[in-house]
DRENLO-767446 format. One record per atom (N, C-alpha, C): atom name; residue number from 1; x negated, y, z negated. Coordinates in pm, whole numbers, plus 50000, padded with zeros to 5 digits. Layout:
BEGIN
  atome  num      u      v      w
     CA  NUM      X      Y      Z
...
END
This chain:
BEGIN
  atome  num      u      v      w
      N    1  09663  52634  33168
     CA    1  09665  52754  33085
      C    1  09702  52868  33161
      N    2  09806  52944  33105
     CA    2  09808  53106  33161
      C    2  09737  53183  33074
      N    3  09650  53278  33097
     CA    3  09579  53356  33054
      C    3  09625  53427  32898
      N    4  09763  53440  32926
     CA    4  09828  53503  32813
      C    4  09883  53433  32692
      N    5  09868  53277  32714
     CA    5  09918  53236  32611
      C    5  09820  53223  32499
      N    6  09697  53184  32510
     CA    6  09600  53189  32397
      C    6  09619  53082  32342
      N    7  09651  52957  32394
     CA    7  09691  52824  32324
      C    7  09644  52770  32208
      N    8  09489  52786  32200
     CA    8  09415  52740  32098
      C    8  09413  52830  31971
      N    9  09489  52931  31989
     CA    9  09508  53037  31854
      C    9  09628  53012  31817
      N   10  09622  52981  31671
     CA   10  09767  53002  31617
      C   10  09804  53133  31585
      N   11  09957  53136  31587
     CA   11  09995  53260  31577
      C   11  09976  53313  31424
      N   12  09942  53429  31374
     CA   12  09889  53515  31280
      C   12  09844  53625  31325
      N   13  09808  53694  31215
     CA   13  09756  53825  31236
      C   13  09636  53840  31330
      N   14  09551  53753  31342
     CA   14  09411  53789  31432
      C   14  09479  53787  31587
      N   15  09556  53674  31609
     CA   15  09606  53653  31749
      C   15  09718  53785  31792
      N   16  09773  53832  31700
     CA   16  09872  53933  31714
      C   16  09780  54074  31718
      N   17  09677  54100  31674
     CA   17  09593  54208  31690
      C   17  09533  54213  31820
      N   18  09503  54096  31854
     CA   18  09423  54084  32002
      C   18  09522  54121  32097
      N   19  09628  54029  32103
     CA   19  09749  54080  32195
      C   19  09819  54224  32168
      N   20  09816  54271  32068
     CA   20  09888  54417  32064
      C   20  09770  54529  32117
      N   21  09652  54507  32088
     CA   21  09559  54564  32158
      C   21  09540  54570  32293
      N   22  09551  54455  32346
     CA   22  09534  54453  32491
      C   22  09648  54523  32572
      N   23  09763  54486  32501
     CA   23  09884  54554  32559
      C   23  09891  54693  32538
      N   24  09865  54752  32432
     CA   24  09830  54914  32428
      C   24  09732  54946  32511
      N   25  09623  54875  32570
     CA   25  09511  54939  32655
      C   25  09546  54939  32770
      N   26  09665  54868  32822
     CA   26  09708  54829  32979
      C   26  09845  54896  32988
      N   27  09903  54963  32879
     CA   27  10003  55023  32921
      C   27  10013  55176  32896
      N   28  10075  55243  33008
     CA   28  10052  55373  32993
      C   28  10099  55448  32868
      N   29  10007  55522  32827
     CA   29  10056  55584  32681
      C   29  09938  55655  32628
      N   30  09960  55668  32476
     CA   30  09820  55704  32406
      C   30  09722  55611  32371
      N   31  09746  55502  32393
     CA   31  09619  55406  32386
      C   31  09566  55338  32501
      N   32  09634  55412  32628
     CA   32  09575  55347  32766
      C   32  09426  55326  32767
      N   33  09378  55252  32828
     CA   33  09252  55270  32870
      C   33  09218  55237  33020
      N   34  09153  55335  33076
     CA   34  09150  55299  33236
      C   34  09047  55209  33250
      N   35  09100  55162  33380
     CA   35  09033  55002  33413
      C   35  08880  55014  33419
      N   36  08821  55147  33465
     CA   36  08682  55163  33470
      C   36  08614  55135  33333
      N   37  08676  55168  33232
     CA   37  08637  55160  33078
      C   37  08661  55044  33005
      N   38  08733  54941  33061
     CA   38  08750  54836  32988
      C   38  08668  54727  32988
      N   39  08554  54749  32910
     CA   39  08439  54680  32899
      C   39  08444  54599  32761
      N   40  08436  54484  32761
     CA   40  08444  54384  32651
      C   40  08300  54302  32660
      N   41  08248  54314  32505
     CA   41  08123  54257  32505
      C   41  08117  54142  32375
      N   42  08056  54039  32412
     CA   42  08068  53931  32313
      C   42  07913  53860  32291
      N   43  07918  53855  32154
     CA   43  07758  53767  32121
      C   43  07795  53651  32170
      N   44  07685  53564  32166
     CA   44  07666  53434  32221
      C   44  07676  53313  32083
      N   45  07562  53334  32041
     CA   45  07548  53226  31911
      C   45  07622  53251  31803
      N   46  07725  53156  31761
     CA   46  07815  53178  31676
      C   46  07939  53258  31704
      N   47  07919  53303  31813
     CA   47  08045  53364  31870
      C   47  08106  53290  31980
      N   48  08026  53243  32088
     CA   48  08070  53151  32180
      C   48  08064  53024  32173
      N   49  07946  52984  32118
     CA   49  07912  52830  32093
      C   49  07848  52812  31940
      N   50  07851  52688  31910
     CA   50  07822  52657  31764
      C   50  07630  52722  31783
      N   51  07603  52744  31640
     CA   51  07472  52808  31626
      C   51  07391  52744  31536
      N   52  07464  52620  31478
     CA   52  07402  52521  31367
      C   52  07357  52414  31430
      N   53  07269  52378  31342
     CA   53  07167  52378  31256
      C   53  07081  52503  31277
      N   54  07072  52550  31437
     CA   54  06992  52644  31444
      C   54  07038  52671  31593
      N   55  07019  52822  31638
     CA   55  07074  52843  31764
      C   55  07020  52746  31871
      N   56  07084  52701  31964
     CA   56  07048  52631  32073
      C   56  06920  52647  32147
      N   57  06912  52786  32170
     CA   57  06777  52836  32234
      C   57  06656  52784  32178
      N   58  06684  52799  32033
     CA   58  06550  52760  31965
      C   58  06512  52595  31953
      N   59  06606  52519  31989
     CA   59  06589  52394  32024
      C   59  06499  52371  32134
      N   60  06560  52455  32250
     CA   60  06509  52468  32381
      C   60  06334  52510  32376
      N   61  06345  52604  32318
     CA   61  06189  52686  32285
      C   61  06119  52579  32218
      N   62  06144  52517  32087
     CA   62  06073  52451  31998
      C   62  05993  52338  32088
      N   63  06106  52267  32160
     CA   63  06026  52158  32219
      C   63  05928  52207  32316
      N   64  05933  52312  32393
     CA   64  05849  52388  32484
      C   64  05729  52426  32396
      N   65  05731  52484  32272
     CA   65  05609  52516  32188
      C   65  05546  52391  32123
      N   66  05625  52275  32108
     CA   66  05567  52174  32046
      C   66  05455  52091  32155
      N   67  05503  52106  32286
     CA   67  05423  52048  32388
      C   67  05296  52155  32399
      N   68  05292  52263  32374
     CA   68  05203  52364  32411
      C   68  05082  52339  32271
      N   69  05139  52309  32163
     CA   69  05062  52292  32063
      C   69  04987  52149  32055
      N   70  05057  52054  32098
     CA   70  04991  51925  32127
      C   70  04881  51951  32229
      N   71  04874  52037  32344
     CA   71  04793  52054  32430
      C   71  04665  52121  32378
      N   72  04704  52251  32262
     CA   72  04605  52319  32216
      C   72  04614  52319  32084
      N   73  04575  52245  31979
     CA   73  04608  52227  31845
      C   73  04550  52384  31792
      N   74  04497  52459  31832
     CA   74  04455  52585  31793
      C   74  04561  52686  31768
      N   75  04660  52634  31855
     CA   75  04775  52753  31836
      C   75  04840  52712  31709
      N   76  04841  52603  31647
     CA   76  04927  52572  31507
      C   76  04864  52664  31406
      N   77  04780  52738  31414
     CA   77  04701  52848  31319
      C   77  04759  52958  31331
      N   78  04844  53007  31445
     CA   78  04919  53144  31455
      C   78  05045  53129  31471
      N   79  05115  53213  31446
     CA   79  05280  53242  31456
      C   79  05299  53273  31596
      N   80  05408  53226  31651
     CA   80  05496  53146  31567
      C   80  05510  52975  31556
      N   81  05373  52934  31625
     CA   81  05352  52804  31636
      C   81  05307  52756  31483
      N   82  05281  52819  31413
     CA   82  05229  52782  31289
      C   82  05353  52758  31194
      N   83  05473  52837  31222
     CA   83  05589  52814  31140
      C   83  05639  52690  31186
      N   84  05658  52659  31322
     CA   84  05699  52555  31407
      C   84  05622  52402  31331
      N   85  05503  52420  31322
     CA   85  05408  52305  31303
      C   85  05449  52242  31156
      N   86  05464  52400  31069
     CA   86  05485  52362  30921
      C   86  05608  52347  30884
      N   87  05717  52355  30998
     CA   87  05860  52349  30970
      C   87  05912  52464  30868
      N   88  05852  52574  30880
     CA   88  05887  52686  30792
      C   88  06003  52753  30856
      N   89  06126  52709  30876
     CA   89  06268  52785  30923
      C   89  06271  52899  30874
      N   90  06223  52930  30748
     CA   90  06228  53073  30693
      C   90  06169  53173  30779
      N   91  06070  53143  30847
     CA   91  06015  53245  30933
      C   91  06117  53292  31062
      N   92  06161  53198  31098
     CA   92  06261  53225  31212
      C   92  06394  53299  31172
      N   93  06431  53270  31055
     CA   93  06528  53324  30977
      C   93  06531  53489  30967
      N   94  06399  53512  30967
     CA   94  06370  53656  30953
      C   94  06414  53739  31088
      N   95  06432  53663  31188
     CA   95  06467  53750  31299
      C   95  06590  53834  31289
      N   96  06684  53761  31212
     CA   96  06804  53837  31182
      C   96  06788  53943  31121
      N   97  06695  53973  31011
     CA   97  06654  54094  30942
      C   97  06577  54178  31040
      N   98  06539  54150  31161
     CA   98  06486  54256  31254
      C   98  06335  54244  31187
      N   99  06292  54165  31134
     CA   99  06149  54183  31081
      C   99  06036  54192  31170
      N  100  05970  54313  31218
     CA  100  05861  54315  31313
      C  100  05747  54208  31300
      N  101  05716  54182  31201
     CA  101  05605  54066  31166
      C  101  05654  53920  31226
      N  102  05778  53922  31261
     CA  102  05848  53804  31300
      C  102  05855  53805  31467
      N  103  05931  53931  31463
     CA  103  05973  53947  31618
      C  103  05848  53972  31705
      N  104  05747  54047  31662
     CA  104  05635  54086  31773
      C  104  05564  53944  31815
      N  105  05526  53858  31699
     CA  105  05481  53703  31782
      C  105  05578  53621  31829
      N  106  05693  53622  31817
     CA  106  05807  53554  31878
      C  106  05797  53609  32038
      N  107  05816  53756  32048
     CA  107  05791  53797  32181
      C  107  05691  53735  32243
      N  108  05574  53762  32189
     CA  108  05432  53748  32262
      C  108  05443  53571  32307
      N  109  05509  53498  32214
     CA  109  05506  53370  32241
      C  109  05606  53331  32353
      N  110  05709  53396  32350
     CA  110  05806  53370  32472
      C  110  05746  53405  32606
      N  111  05668  53529  32605
     CA  111  05620  53575  32715
      C  111  05494  53498  32754
      N  112  05417  53431  32678
     CA  112  05320  53330  32749
      C  112  05378  53204  32788
      N  113  05484  53168  32727
     CA  113  05520  53019  32764
      C  113  05561  53012  32909
      N  114  05617  53114  32961
     CA  114  05717  53116  33091
      C  114  05649  53213  33189
      N  115  05511  53282  33162
     CA  115  05489  53365  33260
      C  115  05432  53323  33387
      N  116  05468  53391  33488
     CA  116  05422  53321  33623
      C  116  05514  53212  33671
      N  117  05613  53175  33575
     CA  117  05732  53087  33658
      C  117  05841  53192  33740
      N  118  05883  53105  33811
     CA  118  06007  53165  33905
      C  118  06137  53148  33849
      N  119  06231  53218  33872
     CA  119  06375  53192  33790
      C  119  06424  53057  33841
      N  120  06380  52996  33958
     CA  120  06435  52865  34008
      C  120  06375  52754  33902
      N  121  06217  52787  33842
     CA  121  06149  52683  33763
      C  121  06208  52680  33638
      N  122  06251  52805  33576
     CA  122  06298  52835  33456
      C  122  06432  52759  33456
      N  123  06530  52795  33551
     CA  123  06671  52737  33540
      C  123  06639  52585  33532
      N  124  06562  52517  33618
     CA  124  06557  52386  33643
      C  124  06530  52319  33491
      N  125  06409  52401  33438
     CA  125  06387  52363  33284
      C  125  06486  52362  33185
      N  126  06561  52473  33185
     CA  126  06682  52473  33090
      C  126  06799  52361  33126
      N  127  06813  52323  33261
     CA  127  06911  52236  33300
      C  127  06881  52100  33244
      N  128  06752  52066  33264
     CA  128  06716  51933  33196
      C  128  06733  51917  33054
      N  129  06705  52034  32985
     CA  129  06747  52054  32832
      C  129  06882  52021  32819
      N  130  06961  52110  32898
     CA  130  07129  52097  32867
      C  130  07166  51963  32914
      N  131  07101  51883  32989
     CA  131  07169  51777  33037
      C  131  07105  51631  32952
      N  132  07018  51687  32875
     CA  132  06925  51533  32778
      C  132  06934  51569  32660
      N  133  06958  51695  32598
     CA  133  06919  51720  32459
      C  133  07072  51713  32391
      N  134  07102  51657  32260
     CA  134  07221  51641  32208
      C  134  07200  51696  32074
      N  135  07302  51797  32017
     CA  135  07331  51834  31879
      C  135  07331  51735  31782
      N  136  07240  51752  31675
     CA  136  07238  51639  31582
      C  136  07351  51607  31513
      N  137  07452  51681  31481
     CA  137  07569  51644  31411
      C  137  07675  51610  31485
      N  138  07707  51662  31592
     CA  138  07816  51616  31701
      C  138  07740  51494  31787
      N  139  07615  51491  31824
     CA  139  07578  51376  31900
      C  139  07621  51418  32036
      N  140  07638  51519  32071
     CA  140  07691  51585  32225
      C  140  07577  51709  32275
      N  141  07596  51737  32413
     CA  141  07528  51824  32444
      C  141  07536  51945  32396
      N  142  07456  52024  32375
     CA  142  07497  52176  32307
      C  142  07611  52239  32384
      N  143  07596  52213  32517
     CA  143  07698  52293  32643
      C  143  07843  52243  32592
      N  144  07838  52140  32538
     CA  144  07987  52072  32517
      C  144  08049  52159  32352
      N  145  07966  52233  32302
     CA  145  07995  52301  32182
      C  145  08049  52448  32194
      N  146  08105  52464  32292
     CA  146  08143  52622  32348
      C  146  08279  52621  32277
      N  147  08310  52718  32232
     CA  147  08451  52745  32146
      C  147  08564  52780  32266
      N  148  08665  52657  32282
     CA  148  08771  52693  32363
      C  148  08863  52835  32318
      N  149  08884  52853  32202
     CA  149  08978  53009  32198
      C  149  08918  53125  32233
      N  150  08763  53111  32251
     CA  150  08672  53246  32278
      C  150  08687  53231  32460
      N  151  08673  53120  32516
     CA  151  08701  53112  32661
      C  151  08828  53149  32687
      N  152  08920  53110  32610
     CA  152  09086  53142  32645
      C  152  09076  53305  32644
      N  153  09015  53372  32541
     CA  153  09032  53507  32503
      C  153  08942  53564  32632
      N  154  08830  53494  32683
     CA  154  08747  53581  32800
      C  154  08859  53593  32917
      N  155  08918  53489  32930
     CA  155  09014  53465  33073
      C  155  09125  53555  33049
      N  156  09179  53573  32922
     CA  156  09302  53678  32889
      C  156  09263  53820  32918
      N  157  09133  53844  32877
     CA  157  09081  53967  32892
      C  157  09055  54016  33043
      N  158  08997  53927  33103
     CA  158  08974  53915  33263
      C  158  09123  53932  33338
      N  159  09197  53873  33301
     CA  159  09349  53872  33340
      C  159  09406  54019  33338
      N  160  09348  54095  33233
     CA  160  09406  54234  33232
      C  160  09302  54350  33235
      N  161  09215  54288  33323
     CA  161  09130  54385  33392
      C  161  09017  54435  33309
      N  162  08977  54358  33232
     CA  162  08840  54394  33142
      C  162  08745  54333  33220
      N  163  08632  54394  33236
     CA  163  08494  54337  33266
      C  163  08439  54272  33135
      N  164  08396  54163  33148
     CA  164  08346  54067  33017
      C  164  08198  54058  33038
      N  165  08131  54098  32949
     CA  165  07998  54088  32922
      C  165  07941  53996  32799
      N  166  07842  53924  32819
     CA  166  07807  53869  32705
      C  166  07655  53937  32659
      N  167  07637  53985  32533
     CA  167  07542  54055  32479
      C  167  07476  53989  32368
      N  168  07373  53909  32388
     CA  168  07317  53819  32280
      C  168  07175  53861  32245
      N  169  07120  53816  32141
     CA  169  06996  53845  32103
      C  169  06895  53726  32162
      N  170  06964  53616  32207
     CA  170  06908  53505  32290
      C  170  06869  53558  32418
      N  171  06801  53464  32493
     CA  171  06721  53489  32603
      C  171  06824  53534  32727
      N  172  06815  53625  32798
     CA  172  06924  53664  32901
      C  172  06917  53527  33005
      N  173  06779  53522  33063
     CA  173  06758  53413  33142
      C  173  06823  53269  33133
      N  174  06792  53248  32988
     CA  174  06849  53138  32954
      C  174  06989  53111  32940
      N  175  07056  53198  32911
     CA  175  07216  53200  32915
      C  175  07264  53228  33068
      N  176  07180  53287  33152
     CA  176  07240  53313  33287
      C  176  07258  53169  33363
      N  177  07149  53072  33304
     CA  177  07161  52930  33371
      C  177  07298  52882  33378
      N  178  07365  52913  33225
     CA  178  07501  52831  33266
      C  178  07633  52920  33240
      N  179  07611  53051  33268
     CA  179  07719  53155  33264
      C  179  07824  53127  33332
      N  180  07778  53102  33462
     CA  180  07912  53109  33548
      C  180  07993  52986  33537
      N  181  07927  52891  33525
     CA  181  08006  52758  33498
      C  181  08080  52735  33368
      N  182  08019  52787  33268
     CA  182  08074  52793  33135
      C  182  08167  52881  33079
      N  183  08125  53000  33115
     CA  183  08204  53115  33065
      C  183  08318  53152  33155
      N  184  08253  53146  33290
     CA  184  08337  53234  33396
      C  184  08275  53358  33431
      N  185  08170  53386  33372
     CA  185  08148  53520  33415
      C  185  07992  53533  33502
      N  186  07978  53624  33567
     CA  186  07842  53642  33665
      C  186  07754  53645  33577
      N  187  07629  53626  33634
     CA  187  07508  53645  33577
      C  187  07478  53775  33529
      N  188  07510  53859  33646
     CA  188  07468  54020  33617
      C  188  07570  54078  33487
      N  189  07659  53980  33446
     CA  189  07717  54048  33312
      C  189  07669  53970  33198
      N  190  07547  53931  33214
     CA  190  07483  53863  33054
      C  190  07373  53959  33048
      N  191  07385  54022  32925
     CA  191  07284  54092  32850
      C  191  07187  54023  32750
      N  192  07071  54037  32762
     CA  192  06999  53965  32668
      C  192  06851  54000  32648
      N  193  06799  53923  32523
     CA  193  06642  53943  32539
      C  193  06590  53910  32639
      N  194  06501  53986  32729
     CA  194  06452  53963  32855
      C  194  06336  53963  32902
      N  195  06274  53876  33001
     CA  195  06132  53889  33050
      C  195  06139  54019  33140
      N  196  05996  54074  33160
     CA  196  06001  54175  33274
      C  196  05970  54065  33380
      N  197  06008  54113  33538
     CA  197  05971  54047  33627
      C  197  05898  54139  33751
      N  198  05822  54052  33830
     CA  198  05764  54134  33920
      C  198  05752  54045  34066
      N  199  05760  54136  34168
     CA  199  05787  54051  34297
      C  199  05628  54025  34374
      N  200  05590  53914  34369
     CA  200  05465  53873  34398
      C  200  05460  53775  34516
      N  201  05384  53829  34643
     CA  201  05372  53711  34738
      C  201  05506  53680  34783
      N  202  05599  53759  34775
     CA  202  05739  53702  34861
      C  202  05838  53638  34730
      N  203  05808  53621  34611
     CA  203  05903  53571  34511
      C  203  05895  53669  34385
      N  204  05997  53621  34305
     CA  204  06001  53712  34165
      C  204  05961  53618  34081
      N  205  05858  53655  33989
     CA  205  05784  53574  33878
      C  205  05801  53647  33748
      N  206  05818  53580  33657
     CA  206  05806  53624  33497
      C  206  05667  53683  33473
      N  207  05657  53799  33390
     CA  207  05561  53825  33346
      C  207  05549  53814  33195
      N  208  05425  53851  33123
     CA  208  05412  53834  32965
      C  208  05501  53930  32900
      N  209  05541  54029  32966
     CA  209  05578  54161  32904
      C  209  05739  54128  32889
      N  210  05803  54178  32768
     CA  210  05937  54182  32753
      C  210  05989  54312  32815
      N  211  06127  54314  32845
     CA  211  06216  54442  32876
      C  211  06285  54472  32778
      N  212  06245  54586  32723
     CA  212  06333  54657  32625
      C  212  06371  54614  32501
      N  213  06290  54507  32458
     CA  213  06287  54475  32316
      C  213  06411  54350  32299
      N  214  06394  54303  32158
     CA  214  06520  54210  32145
      C  214  06666  54284  32126
      N  215  06729  54183  32179
     CA  215  06904  54241  32201
      C  215  06959  54207  32080
      N  216  06938  54278  31972
     CA  216  07005  54246  31826
      C  216  07018  54396  31791
      N  217  07109  54433  31665
     CA  217  07136  54545  31600
      C  217  07142  54668  31693
      N  218  07082  54766  31665
     CA  218  07112  54878  31758
      C  218  07090  54841  31931
      N  219  07004  54738  31937
     CA  219  06971  54718  32082
      C  219  07080  54663  32155
      N  220  07194  54608  32078
     CA  220  07311  54577  32165
      C  220  07386  54700  32227
      N  221  07431  54773  32149
     CA  221  07492  54882  32215
      C  221  07411  54967  32298
      N  222  07279  54972  32270
     CA  222  07189  55019  32384
      C  222  07173  54943  32496
      N  223  07180  54803  32486
     CA  223  07139  54740  32639
      C  223  07276  54750  32689
      N  224  07394  54737  32628
     CA  224  07520  54748  32685
      C  224  07558  54867  32779
      N  225  07504  54987  32728
     CA  225  07503  55124  32785
      C  225  07419  55123  32897
      N  226  07291  55067  32880
     CA  226  07174  55071  32987
      C  226  07244  55002  33098
      N  227  07314  54895  33084
     CA  227  07367  54796  33197
      C  227  07489  54885  33254
      N  228  07589  54910  33174
     CA  228  07714  54951  33217
      C  228  07733  55090  33240
      N  229  07674  55186  33171
     CA  229  07703  55332  33149
      C  229  07803  55361  33079
      N  230  07864  55280  32980
     CA  230  07951  55278  32909
      C  230  07937  55185  32781
      N  231  08001  55220  32669
     CA  231  07999  55127  32534
      C  231  08141  55053  32573
      N  232  08129  54947  32496
     CA  232  08238  54852  32509
      C  232  08371  54898  32426
      N  233  08501  54891  32492
     CA  233  08585  54900  32396
      C  233  08640  54785  32305
      N  234  08637  54659  32348
     CA  234  08640  54537  32267
      C  234  08513  54479  32243
      N  235  08481  54417  32140
     CA  235  08379  54362  32101
      C  235  08399  54248  32012
      N  236  08312  54136  32038
     CA  236  08330  54012  31952
      C  236  08188  53977  31857
      N  237  08191  53957  31738
     CA  237  08023  53884  31692
      C  237  08103  53825  31582
      N  238  07980  53754  31505
     CA  238  07985  53683  31395
      C  238  07897  53720  31284
      N  239  07803  53791  31335
     CA  239  07673  53808  31207
      C  239  07641  53959  31208
      N  240  07544  53969  31096
     CA  240  07506  54128  31079
      C  240  07423  54179  31190
      N  241  07378  54111  31269
     CA  241  07302  54151  31421
      C  241  07398  54187  31506
      N  242  07530  54176  31488
     CA  242  07624  54229  31561
      C  242  07687  54353  31543
      N  243  07648  54420  31421
     CA  243  07724  54518  31342
      C  243  07736  54638  31422
      N  244  07618  54667  31484
     CA  244  07646  54831  31569
      C  244  07718  54785  31709
      N  245  07706  54656  31753
     CA  245  07798  54644  31876
      C  245  07936  54654  31844
      N  246  07984  54581  31737
     CA  246  08092  54585  31658
      C  246  08163  54751  31656
      N  247  08053  54825  31586
     CA  247  08099  54959  31545
      C  247  08113  55033  31659
      N  248  08055  55017  31770
     CA  248  08060  55091  31898
      C  248  08188  55089  31990
      N  249  08266  54997  31924
     CA  249  08403  54958  32003
      C  249  08509  54986  31959
      N  250  08600  55007  32019
     CA  250  08742  55058  31974
      C  250  08804  54945  31871
      N  251  08780  54820  31950
     CA  251  08849  54693  31892
      C  251  08771  54576  31837
      N  252  08701  54561  31735
     CA  252  08606  54466  31671
      C  252  08671  54341  31639
      N  253  08608  54239  31667
     CA  253  08680  54098  31626
      C  253  08542  54038  31559
      N  254  08564  54010  31435
     CA  254  08453  53898  31384
      C  254  08472  53761  31333
      N  255  08419  53681  31385
     CA  255  08444  53536  31374
      C  255  08406  53485  31251
      N  256  08469  53430  31153
     CA  256  08439  53389  31036
      C  256  08417  53231  31037
      N  257  08303  53179  31015
     CA  257  08267  53030  31021
      C  257  08301  52981  30892
      N  258  08436  52922  30869
     CA  258  08491  52887  30740
      C  258  08539  52737  30766
      N  259  08504  52668  30842
     CA  259  08547  52542  30877
      C  259  08435  52445  30879
      N  260  08414  52375  30780
     CA  260  08320  52272  30745
      C  260  08340  52138  30814
      N  261  08473  52114  30828
     CA  261  08519  51990  30887
      C  261  08515  51989  31035
      N  262  08564  52094  31114
     CA  262  08558  52083  31264
      C  262  08417  52169  31321
      N  263  08354  52213  31251
     CA  263  08224  52302  31282
      C  263  08118  52299  31157
      N  264  08113  52413  31107
     CA  264  08023  52459  30979
      C  264  08083  52554  30896
      N  265  08083  52531  30772
     CA  265  08108  52662  30706
      C  265  07980  52722  30647
      N  266  07968  52866  30684
     CA  266  07856  52946  30627
      C  266  07880  53072  30645
      N  267  07793  53160  30564
     CA  267  07824  53319  30572
      C  267  07673  53364  30564
      N  268  07580  53296  30573
     CA  268  07442  53337  30553
      C  268  07427  53413  30682
      N  269  07378  53559  30678
     CA  269  07326  53654  30797
      C  269  07481  53708  30838
      N  270  07575  53702  30763
     CA  270  07686  53770  30815
      C  270  07746  53858  30675
      N  271  07676  53865  30564
     CA  271  07714  53951  30465
      C  271  07762  54086  30484
      N  272  07673  54135  30530
     CA  272  07688  54302  30576
      C  272  07812  54314  30670
      N  273  07813  54219  30764
     CA  273  07903  54234  30859
      C  273  08055  54225  30815
      N  274  08058  54135  30714
     CA  274  08190  54093  30645
      C  274  08222  54249  30552
      N  275  08133  54295  30504
     CA  275  08149  54406  30439
      C  275  08208  54555  30519
      N  276  08153  54533  30632
     CA  276  08175  54633  30751
      C  276  08311  54613  30780
      N  277  08348  54458  30834
     CA  277  08477  54475  30867
      C  277  08596  54480  30761
      N  278  08564  54456  30639
     CA  278  08692  54507  30539
      C  278  08691  54685  30552
      N  279  08569  54745  30542
     CA  279  08547  54890  30538
      C  279  08626  54938  30669
      N  280  08607  54890  30783
     CA  280  08642  54956  30899
      C  280  08764  54888  30957
      N  281  08806  54788  30895
     CA  281  08943  54720  30944
      C  281  08938  54647  31065
      N  282  08816  54588  31101
     CA  282  08805  54509  31182
      C  282  08913  54375  31205
      N  283  08916  54304  31314
     CA  283  09012  54196  31283
      C  283  08894  54070  31249
      N  284  08927  53975  31157
     CA  284  08841  53867  31117
      C  284  08942  53745  31149
      N  285  08841  53673  31215
     CA  285  08906  53542  31280
      C  285  08867  53445  31191
      N  286  08946  53375  31140
     CA  286  08922  53236  31038
      C  286  08921  53124  31139
      N  287  08815  53059  31151
     CA  287  08796  52946  31248
      C  287  08875  52822  31185
      N  288  08915  52799  31063
     CA  288  09002  52712  30995
      C  288  09145  52758  31014
      N  289  09164  52888  30995
     CA  289  09344  52900  31005
      C  289  09379  52961  31117
      N  290  09297  53021  31219
     CA  290  09330  53093  31354
      C  290  09314  53015  31446
      N  291  09243  52903  31458
     CA  291  09197  52816  31570
      C  291  09289  52683  31566
      N  292  09342  52638  31640
     CA  292  09403  52488  31625
      C  292  09316  52383  31710
      N  293  09219  52446  31804
     CA  293  09128  52371  31850
      C  293  08984  52446  31847
      N  294  08891  52384  31828
     CA  294  08758  52438  31837
      C  294  08672  52444  31962
      N  295  08638  52296  32002
     CA  295  08550  52294  32134
      C  295  08650  52275  32240
      N  296  08578  52304  32351
     CA  296  08667  52266  32481
      C  296  08642  52339  32605
      N  297  08684  52326  32697
     CA  297  08680  52395  32840
      C  297  08818  52462  32858
      N  298  08817  52546  32963
     CA  298  08961  52607  33005
      C  298  08982  52614  33143
      N  299  09112  52606  33200
     CA  299  09116  52655  33330
      C  299  09120  52815  33348
      N  300  09051  52838  33467
     CA  300  09027  52966  33484
      C  300  09127  53044  33556
      N  301  09140  53173  33518
     CA  301  09227  53266  33644
      C  301  09136  53305  33736
      N  302  09186  53286  33846
     CA  302  09103  53334  33996
      C  302  09157  53436  34038
END
């Protein structure tokens, strides 16, 4: 693949909008963007890989919490372990609504589960999960359900001197485990909900504290700016929690999950984003109509 082809994208308004924006941004003239300002940011869950029937990191975390509850049954009386034990998925769905009564206990539980571990320990645990756990509908590892058209888009942007970042409400260190081999972007270009670290006795270890809150809603442009000193000029997302990041960009791409055969068809959690897309003339990508291929890997531009 050459980056300019975007072969998994069907000819149509969405592909043309992407190509036209990049051409304008890289051609001297009124719409030219200096290389230093060519920042692209993408959500992960539902934008770079499949997020149904639940975001993949939840599968990873739930398995860990299940072991913790088995070791200490008293945990089942407090959140979020209580919701997990009772299979109350509505509790976890409230993360998208940025509900403090959901977010606070979730962050506290994340902190407790891996406090004191090294990055190497955490990476090893994630890799075991990546290699052994399969997504229930497709019966393949979750990592096989990355969207090929989005990988092509990342390569296309990189070939045009954009620096590409992933900005997700998911765990930064979870995503960093596979970022370089899967997305072709460096670990330092991954922005997400993160643990604080301390250097203790010659090694880096996780603490129970979080770093800067959840990376959702306004947290996305805030965290992008904190890391880059700039806001993105190109942003891609698929849900209400991506609205602020999309609003902050010059070009906004919203992925519409409307392909129930090849992936999933759903709009829950994206209702406000769809309305904002119509009001602000964002580029909406129909998975069913705009992509001739959904999953797969790509040849990388070096």
